[in-house]
C-alpha positions in Angstrom: 115.0 98.9 59.0 113.3 99.1 62.4 109.7 98.3 63.1 107.3 101.0 62.2 104.3 101.7 64.5 101.6 103.5 62.5 98.9 103.6 65.2 99.6 103.5 69.0 97.8 100.8 71.0 95.7 103.3 73.0 94.4 104.9 69.7 93.7 101.7 67.7 90.0 101.3 68.7 89.2 105.0 68.0 91.1 104.7 64.7 89.0 101.6 63.8 85.7 103.3 64.5 86.7 106.4 62.6 87.7 104.3 59.6 84.4 102.4 59.8 82.5 105.6 59.3 84.3 106.1 55.9 83.9 102.5 54.6 81.9 99.3 55.0 85.0 97.2 55.4 88.1 98.2 57.4 91.4 96.6 56.5 94.2 98.9 57.8 97.8 98.3 58.7 98.6 99.3 62.3 102.3 98.4 62.4 105.0 96.7 60.2 108.3 95.0 60.7 109.9 94.9 57.3 113.0 93.1 58.5 111.0 90.0 59.2 108.0 90.6 56.9 105.4 91.0 59.7 102.4 93.3 59.5 99.7 93.8 62.1 96.4 94.8 60.7 92.9 95.5 61.9 89.9 94.3 59.9 86.2 94.4 60.5 82.9 95.7 59.2 80.9 96.2 62.5 81.3 98.6 65.5 80.5 95.6 67.8 83.9 94.0 67.2 87.1 93.9 65.1 89.8 91.4 64.4 93.5 92.0 64.8 95.7 89.9 62.6 99.4 89.3 62.3 100.3 88.7 58.7 103.5 87.3 57.1 103.0 85.4 53.9 99.5 84.5 55.2 97.8 85.0 58.6 100.1 84.0 61.5 97.5 84.7 64.2 94.1 86.3 64.6 92.5 87.8 67.7 89.0 89.1 68.2 88.5 92.4 70.0 85.2 93.7 71.2 85.9 97.0 72.9 88.6 99.7 73.4 90.2 98.1 76.5 90.2 94.6 74.9 91.7 96.0 71.7 94.4 97.9 73.6 95.6 94.8 75.4 95.6 92.7 72.3 97.5 95.3 70.2 100.0 96.1 72.9 100.9 92.5 73.3 101.3 91.9 69.6 103.5 95.0 69.3 105.7 93.8 72.0 106.1 90.4 70.3 106.2 91.1 66.6 107.5 94.7 66.5 110.5 94.0 68.7 114.0 94.4 67.3 114.6 90.6 67.1 111.7 88.2 66.4 114.0 85.5 65.1 112.9 83.3 68.1 109.3 83.4 66.9 110.4 82.3 63.4 112.5 79.5 64.8 109.6 78.3 66.9 107.4 78.2 63.8 110.1 76.2 61.9 110.2 73.7 64.7 106.5 73.2 64.6 106.5 72.7 60.9 109.3 70.2 61.1 107.5 68.3 63.8 104.3 68.2 61.7 102.3 70.4 64.1 102.1 73.4 61.9 98.7 74.3 60.5 98.7 74.5 56.8 96.9 77.4 55.0 93.7 75.3 54.4 93.5 74.3 58.0 94.0 77.8 59.3 91.4 79.3 56.9 88.9 76.7 58.1 89.5 77.6 61.7 89.2 81.3 61.0 85.9 80.7 59.1 84.6 78.7 62.1 85.4 81.5 64.5 83.7 84.1 62.2 80.6 82.0 61.8 80.2 81.3 65.5 80.8 84.9 66.5 78.1 86.0 64.0 75.7 83.4 65.5 76.3 84.6 69.0 76.0 88.2 68.0 72.6 87.5 66.4 71.5 85.6 69.5 72.3 88.6 71.7 70.5 90.9 69.3 67.3 88.7 69.4 67.5 88.5 73.2 67.6 92.3 73.4 64.6 92.6 71.1 62.6 90.3 73.3 63.6 92.1 76.5 63.0 95.5 75.0 60.4 95.1 72.2 59.6 98.8 72.0 63.3 99.9 71.8 65.4 99.6 68.7 68.5 97.5 69.2 70.5 99.8 67.0 74.1 99.6 68.2 74.5 103.4 68.1 71.9 103.6 70.9 73.7 101.3 73.3 77.4 101.9 72.7 79.9 100.1 70.5 80.7 97.2 72.8 77.3 96.2 74.2 76.9 93.0 72.2 80.5 92.0 72.9 80.1 92.6 76.6 76.9 90.7 76.9 78.2 87.8 74.9 81.3 87.5 77.1 79.3 87.9 80.4 76.8 85.2 79.4 79.5 82.7 78.3 81.5 83.4 81.4 78.5 83.1 83.7 77.4 79.8 82.2 80.8 78.3 82.8 81.5 79.8 86.3 78.0 79.2 87.7 76.9 76.1 85.9 80.0 74.4 84.4 78.7 74.9 80.9 81.5 75.6 78.4 80.0 77.3 75.4 81.1 76.4 71.9 83.0 79.5 70.9 86.2 78.6 68.9 89.1 80.9 69.4 92.8 81.1 69.6 94.3 81.3 73.2 97.8 82.2 74.2 99.1 80.8 77.5 101.6 82.5 79.9 104.5 81.1 77.9 103.2 82.6 74.7 102.1 79.3 73.2 99.0 79.7 71.0 96.4 77.0 70.8 93.0 76.6 69.0 90.2 75.8 71.4 86.5 75.1 70.4 85.3 75.1 74.0 87.7 77.7 75.6 86.2 78.5 78.9 87.6 75.5 80.8 91.0 76.6 79.7 90.4 80.3 80.4 89.3 79.6 84.0 91.4 76.5 84.8 93.4 78.3 87.4 90.2 79.4 89.3 88.8 75.8 89.7 
């Protein structure tokens, strides 16, 4: 059975926002590859960001998305990788990691995902408080500023601190390099802008 795309990459963010209007917690399948047991799902509970997960007997990878363009790029890349006709190479690579002792067990992965969620919530709250101080007479209701304002400010501040002052903010996340190798970084901005230094 071939891979089944339920939501096209260009429509995923709008789909997420529409679902969020119906429920407090979105957890929807975007695509599935039954031959290999992969599913790509989008989860979230806030219009300021969502998480796209690859699931196969547990979470394989997890990527934060903060706006429509970001979400499109993430989903398109995951579709190309996991919804291809042959993903046996990915499975073989995971087997090699496990045999080499470099594979994160379920407890380790859950801990990392919890760390990511907790830190993103802290940064979101910091942005919210900053906006309240800058604009005390204006509500910081997300509907008044657009769905991606917090995410954009968060990214801009973190990037500016590193590019202008060499400060790498603690913001744990999973990064994927040009060879498709995924790594978990607690201070990611040095890795993100390594080629620009």
